[in-house]
C-alpha positions as CSV (number, residue, x, y, z in Angstrom):
1,X,182.2,146.5,99.2
2,X,181.8,147.6,95.6
3,X,180.6,145.7,92.6
4,X,182.2,144.6,89.4
5,X,183.3,147.4,87.0
6,X,182.9,146.6,83.2
7,X,185.2,148.3,80.7
8,X,184.6,147.9,76.9
9,X,187.5,146.8,74.7
10,X,188.1,147.4,71.0
11,X,186.2,144.1,70.4
12,X,182.4,144.3,70.7
13,X,181.1,142.2,73.6
14,X,184.5,141.7,75.1
15,X,185.0,143.4,78.5
16,X,187.8,143.9,81.0
17,X,186.2,143.6,84.5
18,X,187.7,145.1,87.6
19,X,186.8,142.5,90.2
20,X,185.5,143.2,93.7
21,X,188.3,142.8,96.1
22,X,188.7,143.4,99.8
23,X,191.1,142.3,102.5
24,X,191.3,142.5,106.3
25,X,193.1,140.7,109.1
26,X,191.5,137.4,108.1
27,X,192.9,137.5,104.5
28,X,191.2,138.5,101.3
29,X,188.0,138.2,99.3
30,X,187.5,138.3,95.5
31,X,184.2,138.3,93.7
32,X,184.4,136.9,90.2
33,X,180.8,136.8,89.0
34,X,177.4,138.2,89.9
35,X,174.6,137.5,87.5
36,X,172.7,140.7,88.0
37,X,175.8,142.9,87.5
38,X,176.6,141.0,84.3
39,X,173.1,141.6,83.0
40,X,173.2,145.2,84.0
41,X,176.3,145.6,81.9
42,X,174.4,143.9,79.0
43,X,176.3,140.6,79.3
44,X,174.2,137.4,79.2
45,X,176.4,134.8,80.8
46,X,175.7,131.7,82.9
47,X,178.7,129.5,83.7
48,X,178.2,125.8,83.0
49,X,181.8,124.5,83.6
50,X,184.8,125.9,85.5
51,X,188.4,125.0,84.9
52,X,191.7,125.9,86.4
53,X,195.0,125.5,84.6
54,X,198.5,126.0,86.1
55,X,201.4,126.9,83.8
56,X,205.1,127.5,84.0
57,X,206.7,130.7,82.7
58,X,206.9,130.8,78.9
59,X,203.9,128.4,78.4
60,X,201.3,129.5,75.7
61,X,197.9,127.9,75.9
62,X,195.6,128.8,72.9
63,X,194.2,130.1,70.9
64,X,191.1,128.1,71.8
65,X,187.3,128.2,71.1
66,X,184.3,126.0,70.5
67,X,182.3,126.2,67.3
68,X,178.5,126.2,67.1
69,X,176.3,124.7,68.3
70,X,178.5,124.3,71.4
71,X,180.2,127.7,71.2
72,X,180.6,129.6,74.5
73,X,181.4,132.7,76.3
74,X,184.3,132.7,78.8
75,X,185.1,134.6,82.0
76,X,188.9,134.3,82.6
77,X,191.1,135.5,85.4
78,X,194.5,134.9,86.8
79,X,194.4,133.6,90.4
80,X,198.1,133.5,91.0
81,X,201.1,134.8,89.0
82,X,200.6,136.7,85.8
83,X,199.8,136.2,82.1
84,X,199.5,138.1,78.9
85,X,195.9,137.2,77.9
86,X,195.0,137.5,74.2
87,X,191.7,137.3,72.3
88,X,191.0,137.6,68.5
89,X,187.6,138.2,66.9
90,X,186.6,135.4,64.5
91,X,183.0,136.8,63.8
92,X,182.6,137.6,60.1
93,X,181.1,141.1,59.7
94,X,182.4,142.3,63.1
95,X,183.9,145.8,63.0
96,X,186.9,144.1,64.8
97,X,187.0,140.9,62.6
98,X,190.5,139.3,63.0
99,X,191.6,142.1,65.3
100,X,193.2,141.1,68.6
101,X,193.0,142.5,72.2
102,X,195.5,141.8,74.9
103,X,195.8,142.5,78.6
104,X,197.9,141.5,81.6
105,X,195.9,139.5,84.0
106,X,197.5,138.9,87.4
107,X,196.8,138.2,91.0
108,X,198.0,141.8,91.7
109,X,195.7,143.7,89.3
110,X,192.5,141.8,90.1
111,X,191.1,141.9,86.6
112,X,189.1,139.4,84.6
113,X,188.2,139.3,80.9
114,X,184.8,138.4,79.5
115,X,185.3,136.7,76.1
116,X,182.1,136.4,74.1
117,X,181.3,133.5,71.7
118,X,183.1,133.8,68.4
119,X,186.5,134.9,69.8
120,X,189.6,132.7,70.1
121,X,191.3,132.9,73.5
122,X,194.8,132.2,74.8
123,X,197.5,133.4,77.1
124,X,201.2,133.3,77.8
125,X,202.4,132.7,81.4
126,X,204.7,135.6,82.3
127,X,205.5,134.6,86.0
128,X,207.4,131.5,87.2
129,X,204.0,129.9,87.9
130,X,200.5,131.1,87.1
131,X,197.0,129.7,87.7
132,X,194.1,130.7,85.5
133,X,190.4,130.2,86.1
134,X,188.0,129.8,83.2
135,X,184.2,129.9,83.6
136,X,182.5,128.8,80.4
137,X,178.9,128.9,79.3
138,X,178.8,125.5,77.6
139,X,180.0,122.0,78.4
140,X,183.2,120.9,76.7
141,X,182.4,119.3,73.4
142,X,185.6,117.7,71.8
143,X,184.0,117.6,68.3
144,X,183.6,121.5,68.4
145,X,186.9,122.2,70.1
146,X,189.2,124.2,67.7
147,X,191.9,126.8,67.7
148,X,194.0,129.3,65.8
149,X,197.8,129.2,65.7
150,X,199.1,131.6,68.4
151,X,201.9,133.0,66.2
152,X,199.5,134.1,63.5
153,X,197.8,136.5,65.9
154,X,199.2,140.1,66.1
155,X,199.9,140.3,69.8
156,X,203.0,141.3,71.8
157,X,203.9,137.7,72.8
158,X,206.7,137.9,75.4
159,X,208.4,134.7,74.1
160,X,209.6,133.6,70.7
161,X,209.9,129.8,71.5
162,X,207.1,129.0,73.9
163,X,206.4,125.8,75.7
164,X,203.3,124.7,73.8
165,X,201.2,121.5,73.2
166,X,201.5,119.6,69.9
167,X,197.8,120.2,69.5
168,X,198.1,124.0,69.8
169,X,201.1,124.1,67.5
170,X,199.1,122.3,64.8
171,X,196.2,124.8,64.6
172,X,195.6,126.7,61.3
173,X,196.8,130.3,60.8
174,X,194.3,133.1,61.3
175,X,194.4,134.1,57.7
176,X,193.4,130.6,56.4
177,X,190.8,129.8,59.1
178,X,187.3,129.5,57.7
179,X,185.2,130.9,60.5
180,X,181.7,129.6,61.2
181,X,181.0,132.7,63.4
182,X,178.9,135.6,62.3
183,X,178.7,139.0,64.1
184,X,175.3,139.9,65.5
185,X,174.7,143.6,65.1
186,X,174.2,145.3,68.4
187,X,176.5,142.9,70.3
188,X,177.6,144.6,73.5
C-alpha cells in the first residue's frame, strides 16, 4: 500500500491528492487522511467536523467558506458519482487572488482536494447522484458562514440553470465581495 500523493495547483496551499486505494476479493479500501503525510507535504490540517452531502445531477452547492475567526481548511472528495469541484482564492495579496481552480472528483479517479482557509469552495454534481465528503478544520459557525455567487466565478460550469438553494443564489458576486482574508507569504 502506498501513501497519499500531493500535487500543487495554481493556487498556493491548494492541493490535489491522489488517495491511497486498494481492492481485493473482500472489496476495496480508501485512505483519505494521514496526519504525518499531510505535515510532510507542508499542510497543517486537523479535521474537527465531517459532513457528507448527496446531490442530484445539475445541483450546484457553493461557493462556501467561513470567515475569521472561524475560517477553516477543507479536505473534500467524491465518494460516489462525480462532480466538477471548484475553488476560488479570496486572499488579498495572493498571486492567485480571485483566480479559480477546478477538477473532476469522482469515485473512479480516487482524488481529493485540500482547500486552505481563504478559498471559496463549491461543486456541480455531474452524475445522476453524487456523495461528497467534507472534512473541515473548524466547527460550523453560522455567524461566519458566507459565500460567493457561483456564476460570478470563471469556471466551466456544466449547467446553465442549476438546481441551487435560495441562500446560495443570494450570495454576492466575486467582483463586489469585500474579502477579510489576507495571503500569508510562503503559504504552501
